[in-house]
Structures are given as C-alpha cells and as structure tokens.
N, C-alpha and C positions, 0 to 999 in steps of 0.2 A: 553569491551576488546580492544577498539580502533583499530578495524581492526585486531587483533591477533587471527585469527580464529581457528588456530590449538589449541592454548591455551584454546579457548572458548570450543572446542571440547572435549579436556581432562576433564576440570573442570565439564562441563556438565554430560560427561558419568559418572564421579565419583558421582555426586549429583543423577544422577538416580540409580546407584547401592546403595547409602546410603537410598535413598527414597523406594526402594524394600525391603531393609533390615528392615525398620522400617514400611513397611506398609502404608507409608503416600501417597497416591495416588494423593493429590493435589500438593505436591512437584514433585512427578514424572511427573504429567502432565506439570508443569510449566518447569521442565529441559528439557522434550523432546521437547517442542515447541521451547525453546532456542537452543537446540542442531540442530533441523530442520533449524533455521535461520543461525546457524554457517555453516552448510553443504552448504545450498543455496549460501552463499555468496563465498564458495569455488568452485562453479560450480556443485557440485555433487547432481543435481536435482533429479535424481532418488531415492536416499537415503532420501533426504529431503521428497520427496513426500511420502515415507513409514511412515516416521516419524510423518508427520503431520496427517496422517491417525490414527497412534497411539494416538497422542494427542487429536485428535477429540474424539477418542473412550473413552478414560479415561475421557474427560471433560463430555461427556453424562452421564458416569456412577456415577461421582460425583454430577451431576446436575449443572454444571457451565455454564449456558446459555451464559454468556458473553465471556467467552473462547471458546465456540462451534462457535460464531460469528467469532472471530479471526481465528479460525482453517478453516472455511469456506472462509474467504478471503485471507488467506495466501496461501492455497491450489488452489484457483482461480488464484492466481498470478502465482504459479509454472505452472499450466495448460497452462496460457497465453504464458509464456517465451518458453516453448516447442511446441508451435503452435497448440495446443488443444483447440480452440476457442470456439466450442459448450459446452465443459465441462467447461471451464473458465467462460463463460457467466452464465452456470446454477449455479456455485458455488458461483460466485460473486452476483447474485441475491438473493441466499439463504442467503449470509452474510449482503446483505442489509436489508432483512427483519428481521433477527434475531437482527440486529443494531437498527432498529425501536422498535422491541418489547422489548429490553432490555436498551432502552433509551441510546444508545451510540452514540451520534452525531460524534466523531471523528472517529470511526469504520465506520460509515454510510458514511461520506464524503469519506473515503478510498475506500470503496467498490464501491460508485457511480464514483469516478474518474477511477478506474480500469474498470468499465462498458464504461466508456469513450474510454480508450484505446483499449478494445475489439471491441467497434463499429468502431473505427477508422480503426482497422485492417481489419475489414469486408467490408471497404469501404463506412460506413454509417456515413457520415460526419456530416449531421444535427443532428443525434441522438448523436454523439460523443460531438459536440460542447454543447449540452444541458446538457449532463451528466458533461462535465468540468466545467460548469458554476455554475452546481448546487453543485458540490462539492467545487468549491472557495468559493462560498456563505456560505457553510457549515463550512469551515476551518475559513472564516472572523468571524462568528458568535461565534465560541469558542476561537478565539484569538490565533490560531496556525499559527503564522507568516511564520515558516519554510514551511509548507505545502501549506499555502496560496501563497507564492511566486510560489513554483512548479506549483500549478495550474493554476495560472494566466498565466504563460509562457504556459502552454499547451493550454489554451484559446487562448491566442494571436497568437501562431504559427499557430492554425488551422484557426482562423479568416483571417490571412493573405492569407493561403493556399486557402480560398474559395473566396477570392477577396474583403473582407471586411477590406481593410487596415488602413482606419481611425479608426475603432474599435480597430483593432490590435494595433495601435500605442498608443491609450488610454489605452489599456489593459497592454501593455508593460511598459508604463510609470508607471502605478500602481505597476506593479511587481518590477521595479527598486526602486521605494519608499519604498515599502515593504522590499525588500532584504537589502537596505542601512542600514536598523536598526538592521539586524541580526548580531550576533558577529562574523561570519564567513564570507568569502569573496565568495565562491563557486557559491552560488545562485545568488548574483549580478553580478558575471562575466557571467554567463549564460544569465541573464535578459538584461545585456548591449548588449552582443554579439546578441541576437535576436532583441534588439531594434535598433541596428545599420544597420540590415539588411532592415528594414522599412524605412530609410530616403531617 
C-alpha cells in the first residue's frame, strides 16, 4: 500500500468481511493481521493490539504455527512501543521459541532483535548487545540485507555507547557497505550519520 494506510484499512476490512461470508478462516486471519499492521502504522495501537489477539486466536484455531509466531512477535512489539516491557519480553521470548520450533530464521532474528531493544530499555546493555549481534548474524545468514543493515546500526550504536568505539567503527563500516548495495537510500543515510559520529 506504499504508506496509504487508510486505503489498507478499507481493503483489509472488506477482505475480512468476505472471508467471514465464505467461512475462510485462513484468509480472515491473514487479513486481520494486515489490518493490525495498518492500524499500528497509523498510531492506533490499542485497536491494533485487539486485532493481533484475534489474529493469534484464529491462527491457533486453524493450526498455523508459523503465524502464531508472527502474532507473538508483533504483539511483543506493540507492548514494547507502549512501555509494557515485562509483557513485551515474555511475548518476544514466546515468539523466539516458536520461531525455533517452526524453523523460521527471519522471525527468529526479528524476535531476538526485539529482545535486544527491550533489554536496552531496561538498562541491560550487555544483554542487549548480545541480542543485537545474534540478530545481525541471523539476518546475515539468510541474506536479508535490509534488516542486516538495521541490526548492524543497532550493534554499532550500542558498542559506541558502552565505549567500544573501535568495534563500533568496524560495525558501522559494515553497515555502510551493506546499505550501499540496497536499492533505497534511507538505511545508507542512517548508517553514514552514525559512522560520522565515530570519527
């Protein structure tokens, strides 16, 4: 939807109604998850949280274990955004465990990175750094360059914050190299800005 979240809301609500009329619970689950994303992007976090609970419930009903992992991670992210760190940590860990069980490396890296953000918010810098590094390695292994660039920026920023500036420079250099190969410039701009702070 290229940022047109009101359009996304309109069409996903229509899709949900169609899925209900045809009793297609899998399509209903998918559309409900997409609607939750649209509302989250519009800042309607309470409504998005309710939809994610419904999404997770339908996924359990139809036995979609991978989607249950997605639901746990997405809900954890919402809990993190509103400052509910205990709930966010519990759900992110649930998502991590489900990702391992369902052999979903991209979801695993996402949940581990989120656990790093939660640990950082709790002031647990060593734990956060370990999570960020693990997530970066996960994204590297599956070849997800967009998320690798983001994770490397997380790693390098925290390395600099804890005083490991040489490590931070090397990490940010890698982030710049990865971001330079991407088709859009937003991550490259971020990586270069962070790298410039280390000179």
